[in-house]
N, C-alpha and C positions, 0 to 999 in steps of 0.2 A: 783758342777759347779756353779760359780758365773755368773749370767746373767748381761750383761751390761745394764745400765739404759738408756732408750730411752729419748731423749729430745724432747719436744713439739716444732714444727715449729711455729715460731711467725713472723707475717708480719713485715718487716723492719721498717715501720713507727711506728707501735705499740711498737716495741723494743726500738726505739729512745726515744719515750715518756716515757717509763718505765725507761730507763737509766737515763734520766734527773731527774725523780722523785727520783730515788735511790741516785743520786749524792747530792741531797739536804738533805738527811737523814744521821745521824751518824757523828762521829768525823772526823776531817780532815785526820787522819791516816787511818781510816776505808775507807773513800772515795778514798784515794790514793791506798790502797791495792786492792779495788774492780776495780779501773781503770787499775791497773797493770795486774790483773787476766784477765780482759776483753781483753786487748791488746794481752796477751799471747794466749788466746783462739782463737782470730781472726787470729793470725799469723799461727795457725795450720790448718785453714780452707782449704787452697789450696791443702793439702795432704789428706784430708778426702775423703772417698769413702763409698758408700752404696752398699752392695752386697747381692743378694739372694743366700743363700747356703743351701744345704740339712742339716737338723737338726743334723744328725749323724756326718757330717763333722764339723759343728760348734761346737758340743760337744767335739769332739776330739781335736780341736784347743784350746778351753778354758781349757780342762783338762790338755793338755800338757803345756799350759802357766802357769797354777796354779802349776803343779808339778815342773816345771823348775824355777818358780818364775820370769818369763819374761812376759812383756806385750804381750797380744794376738796379737796386731797389728804388733809387731816385729816378732812374729812367722810366721804370714801370709806373711810379707814382705820377710822373709828368704825363705819360700816355693815358693813364686811367683818368686823371683829372680832366685832360683835354677831351677824352672820349665822353665822359659824363657831361661836360659842358656842351658838347655837340648834341648829345641826346636831349638835354634840357632845352636847347634852342631849336630843335627840330632838324638840324643839319644831318643827323644820323638817325635812321629809322631801324630799330632793332627787329621789327617785324619782317623786314625784307630778308633777313638771314635765318629766321626761325624755320625749323623742320620738326615734324612729329618725332617724339622720343619713344624708344622701346622700353625705357625705364619706367617702373611703376611709381617712381618718386617724382619724375618731372613730366610735364606735358610736352615740352619742346627741348630741342638742342639747337645750337647755332651752327650753321654751315660756314665755318671760318674760311674754307677754301674759296668760297664765292667772294668773300671780302678781299682776300689776297689777289684774286684775279680781276678785280674791278678797276684796276689802274688804267 
């Protein structure tokens, strides 16, 4: 399984200073290429999500992505879209998996192990 690389979070002001310094280094074509890559990365930010997943679930997603030669994010998008469609149609009942939460922020958590064992 290939682990995704984590990116260090950098303060926006520091990132701007670093970007200006990078723009002064290299040939004109290198600077243009870096600027294009930066714009492309920034355009993907609105769709990015951080999720806490059980390790076995994460492993299964990455293994499937590798075996199918499809980006893991597209595998997750397919599964989420299908799960939401099933919720909307009534084929999946989220209430069956709810358990009381000990967190002050949430009333419930989901018992994912009961979903995995329902095959």
